[in-house]
N, C-alpha and C positions, 0 to 999 in steps of 0.2 A: 116932571120927570115921570112922575105917575101915567099922564095922558101917553106919552110916548113909550113906555113899557108894555102898557095894555096891546097894541097894535103888535110889537114884536114878540109877543105871549102868543098872542092869534096867528101869527105866520109860524113859528116854530111849530104850535100845534098842529097845524094845517099839513106842514110838512113830514109830520111823522107819520100823521095819518096815511098820507100817498105813499110812504114808503110802505107802512104795514100792507095796505092793499095790495101794492104790486108784490110783495112776498107772498100773499094769499094765493096767487096764481100759480106757484109751486109746492103750495102746503097739500093743497088737494087737486088732484091732476083730473082732467077732462076724461069722460068715459070714451072707448074704442068706436062705441055707437053698436058693436056686434060683438058676440062671443063664440069664434069658432072652437070653443072647447067642449067636450061634451064628456058628462061621467059615464063610465064605463063600470056597470056591477060585476064584481068579483066573487067567487065563493069562497073569500079569505077574509079576514079582518088584520091581516100581518103590517108591519110597515115595508115597502116595497124599495128595492135597492136598486134595480138593474132592468135594462129592456134590450133584446138583440133579435134581429130576423136573418133568415137564412137566404140564400138567392131568391125564393119565393117569398114577394112582399106580402103573402097571404100567410105564412109559416113565422111565427115566432114565439120566443120563450120571455119569461116573466121571472124573477127570483126576487127574493124579501128574507125576513128573519124567521124563524120558526120550521127552517128548511125548506120553506115555499118555495115550489117549481110549477109553474103555469103553463100551458101551451094555447096557442090560437091556430088555425086554419082560416080565419077569414078575417084578414089582416086587423084584428083587435077588437073588433067589435065584440068578442065573446071569448072568453079564458075557461079551462079545464084545469083545476088540480092533477098533477101526476106525482106520485109516490113512490119514492125509490129505498129500497133497502140496503142502507150503508153499513149493515153489521153494527150497529150499535143504535139504544134508544135515546142517546145523547141527540139534543137539536144543534142544528146549525145555522149561522145567519149566513146566507150566500149573499156575497158583496158584488159579484159581477159576472157577467154573461158575455159572450162573444162567438158571433159564428164566421167563418170563410166558406160560402158554399154550404154545402150538409155538415160539415165537419164544424164540431161545435166546443164549447168550456164553460165550465162555471167554477167559479172559485169562492171560498170563503172561511170563515172561523168559527171555531178553530179549527186548525190544519185541514182543510178539505179540498179538494181539487176533484173535478170530474171530466170525462171528455167524451163525445160522441162523434161518430163519421157518418152515421146514416139520419141525420136532421134530429136526432133524439127519440127515434124509435127504442135504442137501448144506450145507458149511459154507464160506463168504468170509471170506478174510484180509482185515481191514480197515487200510488204512494209518495209519501214524502218524508224528506230525512228528518228526524227530530232536532236533525241541528241547522235546518230551516232559520234563518233568521227574522223572526216574526210570522203574522199568518198572513195567507196571501188576501191580497187586498183588490187587486185589478189582474186582468187576464185579459188578453189581446190575441185573438185568432191571426194569424201570419199566411197560412196555407197551409198546404197537407203537412200533416204532421208536427208543423210548426206553431210556435206561441212564445208570447212575451208574458212574464209573470212579475208582479210586482209585489211586496210584502208592506205591512203595515207599519215598519219602519223603515222602508226607502231601500230594499235590498232588490234588485233587479234582475230576472235571469231569462234568457231562450232556451229551448228545446227545438229539434230538429228530429226526433224520434218519436214524436207521438209522447212526451212525458218520461219516457226511460230514463234520459239523462239531462242533465241540465248545465249550461255556460254561465257564470256570475258575468255581467256585464259592469259592476260597479266594483270598487275595491273594498269600501265602508260604507255601511247604511247610515241611517241618517239621525233613526231616534223616532220615538212614536210620532205619526202626523195626523194631522185632523184631517187632510185630505189631499188627494193625488189625481193629476190629469195629465193625458197623454194627447199630442197632439198626429193628426193622419201620418205625419213624418217622422213619427217616433221620438219627439223631443217631450221630455215631462216637467212639470211645474209642481211643487209640493210644499202645502204649508205645514209649519210645526206645530206641536198639540196645542199650544198655547198662544199660536196666532202671533207671536212675535218676530217672525223673520220667514222668508220662503226660500226654497233653493229650486233652481235650474240644473237638467242634464240635457246632454242629444248624443247621438251615436257618435262614437270616437273618443269623448271623454273618459278618462277612468274612475272618476270622482265626480259627488254633487258639487254644484257651485253656489254658496249662500249668499244670500241680499238681505239687506236690511230692509224692513218694511216701510210704506212711503209717507207715514203719519204717524202719529201716537197713537190710533185706534188700531186694536188688534183685528188681524186678517182673519175672515169668515171663511174665505174660498178663492179660488184662483183656477183659471182656466185660458184654452186658446179658443179665438175667433177663427171667422173664416178667411180672414185677412191674416191671419199668421201672429197679430198682435196678441199679447197677454192681456187679460181683463181681471181684475179682482174684487172683491168685496170686503167690506171692513164693516166692523161694529158701527152701530149707528145709521145703516143703510148708504154708507160711500161705498160710490161706484167710479172705477177709474180703468183707463186705458195705457198702454204703453203708445211711445209717440210714432216708434217706427219697428218694423219686424225685427231686426238686427239690433237694436238697443233695449238691454233689460233694465238698465237704469234709470232712463228718462222715462216720465209718464204724465200724460195730458193732467191738466186741473182736475181734481175730484169734484164729482157732481153729488148730488142727493137727490134722484129723480122726484120723490116726494117726500117733503120734510116731514111731514103728519104721521105718516104710517108706513116708511120704508125701513124702519129700525131693524125688522127682521127678515131682510134679502138672503137667500140662500143659495141659488144657482142661477148660469146666465146660460141662454143657449142663443145660437143663430140660425132661424129659419133660411135667412140669405144674407149675403153680405149686407144689407143694409136694414134688414127688420129682425131686431133683436126683442127677446124675451127675458124676462127677469121673475123668478118666483120666491116666494118667502112664505114666512109663517101666517096663520088665519086667512089663507085662501087668498093672500097678495100676491097679485100678479101684473105685471107690468110690462107696457111694449114698447119700442121705437120703431119707427119706418123710416127714419132718417139715419140711420148709423149711431144713435145715440145723442143727437142734438136736442130734440124734443121726446116727450114720453106722454103716453097716455094709459090708463087702466082698464083692465078688463073686470067691470063692478059685478057681474055677473057670478063670479068666480069667488066674489065674498061670501056667497052664501056656502060654499064648500066649507064644512065643518073638519078643516085637516090644515099640518101644516105641509107644505109643496116643496119637498127637498131635491128634485130633481127632474132637468127637462131634458128630453131627448128625441132629437130628429132624424130619423132613420135615413130620410130623404126631405125635400122641402115640403113635400105634399104628405108626408106620412110623421107624425110628430104624437110625443106622448109626456105628460107629466105625470111624475109618481109622487105620491104622499103617504102619511099614516092610516092606519086604520083601513087597509084596503083600499085605500083613494087612489084612483086610476082617470085621466082624463086624457080625451083621445081628440087629435086635431084634426077639423072636417075641412077640406081644402074645399069643398064647394059653398059653404056660408059665403055668403057676399055681403057687405055694408047695406044695412038699411036706407 
């Protein structure tokens, strides 16, 4: 009996080793082999929130905490701080900036909304009602004198007269949100403050529609891909996509792009329909060139001493990653794989 058990024991150990080694291929991802993201020096150390450009791809604006408002006229290679007299010494957190042509908006908290019609040469503060549900979280420029504003508790408003009057688009707000995202078609997805459910809204609906989360893990962030499908990030580095555009309840199997270090994933952005970038804590930056089937890692960015909160592709050739302590990375389209 003893002579039979020994070979069986050796076989079990061998199988366990094979399984362990196969798991290692996803524990640490291969490097993409080149780094298209280059740090940009900023005259500030604030945490950055959002970035937007006018119709001129050289002229853009960057916002963040401590009333940070920065302007570039060379496509994001360099930035200059702009100081506004907002009539108070109180500091604001600017959370969103959006332009349509030379007309732009900046929103933030506590209640602040700015408007420009000349590319930012001058900014006007738009008065907001004391009865506004929550603080402005996101602003989207829609056209001349028109914009859509959401608050941090899920209220949605539209203006067609430069902010003089606003029309409520939903009957009731949601409650405190962790984050909220908008598709180019005007659809929204919002994650609850505790990450235990998400809600969706699209033009024509009178109220938000709530959905249960897809697993026991709390939701971290959600948004829309270039193909119109939803994506989600959950605690523990879980990434998931909806199965098709029209069904918000059916999701593909969840994946962990990198078991060893993907616990702090914070944002997803599509450069093209097939090229997906995922950013997270401690300079964690992952990329898929095949729509999420396989993943690689930008290891050069691991040296950036910052959590990477937000990825924005203004166009496929013009992208930025925003982080804490004045961290800004710019996508270099001319960098080729070694």
